[in-house]
C-alpha positions as CSV (number, residue, x, y, z in Angstrom):
1,M,-73.7,-62.6,83.9
2,T,-72.6,-64.0,87.2
3,K,-70.3,-66.9,87.9
4,D,-73.3,-69.0,88.9
5,D,-74.9,-68.2,85.5
6,I,-71.8,-69.3,83.8
7,K,-71.5,-72.5,85.8
8,N,-75.2,-73.3,84.9
9,E,-74.5,-72.6,81.2
10,F,-71.5,-75.0,81.2
11,L,-73.2,-77.5,83.4
12,T,-71.9,-80.5,81.5
13,K,-68.8,-81.5,79.6
14,S,-71.1,-82.2,76.6
15,K,-72.4,-78.6,76.5
16,M,-68.9,-77.2,76.8
17,T,-67.7,-79.5,74.1
18,K,-70.4,-78.3,71.7
19,I,-69.5,-74.6,72.5
20,I,-65.8,-75.2,72.0
21,E,-66.3,-77.2,68.7
22,S,-68.7,-74.6,67.3
23,T,-66.5,-71.6,68.3
24,A,-63.4,-73.3,66.8
25,L,-65.2,-74.1,63.6
26,D,-67.1,-70.8,63.2
27,M,-64.2,-68.6,64.0
28,K,-61.6,-70.8,62.3
29,M,-59.3,-70.9,65.3
30,S,-57.5,-73.6,67.3
31,Y,-59.2,-75.4,70.2
32,M,-56.9,-73.7,72.7
33,D,-57.8,-70.3,71.2
34,A,-61.5,-71.2,71.2
35,I,-61.3,-72.1,74.9
36,L,-59.5,-68.9,75.8
37,Y,-61.9,-66.9,73.7
38,I,-64.9,-68.4,75.5
39,C,-63.3,-67.7,78.9
40,E,-62.6,-64.1,77.9
41,D,-66.1,-63.7,76.4
42,K,-67.8,-65.1,79.5
43,G,-65.5,-63.4,82.0
44,I,-64.1,-66.5,83.7
45,E,-60.6,-67.7,84.5
46,P,-59.3,-70.4,82.1
47,D,-58.3,-72.6,85.1
48,E,-62.0,-72.7,86.1
49,V,-63.1,-74.5,83.0
50,G,-60.7,-77.4,83.1
51,K,-63.2,-79.7,84.8
52,F,-65.6,-79.1,81.9
53,I,-63.1,-80.1,79.1
54,S,-64.1,-83.5,77.7
55,P,-61.6,-86.2,76.8
56,V,-62.4,-85.6,73.2
57,I,-61.3,-81.9,73.4
58,K,-58.3,-82.9,75.5
59,G,-57.3,-85.2,72.7
60,K,-57.6,-82.5,70.1
61,L,-55.7,-80.1,72.3
62,E,-52.9,-82.6,72.7
63,Q,-52.8,-83.2,68.9
64,E,-52.5,-79.4,68.4
65,A,-49.7,-79.2,70.9
66,I,-47.9,-82.1,69.3
67,S,-48.2,-80.5,65.8
68,L,-46.9,-77.2,67.2
69,H,-44.0,-79.0,68.9
70,Y,-45.1,-77.9,72.4
71,I,-45.0,-81.5,73.6
72,K,-43.5,-84.7,72.2
73,S,-46.0,-87.3,71.0
74,D,-44.6,-90.3,72.9
75,S,-43.3,-88.9,76.2
76,N,-45.5,-85.9,77.3
77,T,-49.1,-85.1,77.7
78,L,-51.0,-82.0,78.5
79,P,-51.6,-81.4,82.2
80,L,-55.4,-81.1,82.0
């Protein structure tokens, strides 16, 4: 699969959201792990999918980061 094929597959935030949600649910993993798994599986760099991460997934990532004490809930946000 070429990078152009990957970009066509993840053409919208909506499609990427569905892929992330189903991967996280089916494989019982965090959203961050699901995103990294998808990137590894498709052979793309994680920084290339940032533009396809929806606000819904960003919110879930932020909640995971808060619960793991990676960021504080009132002063920091994820740089996505």
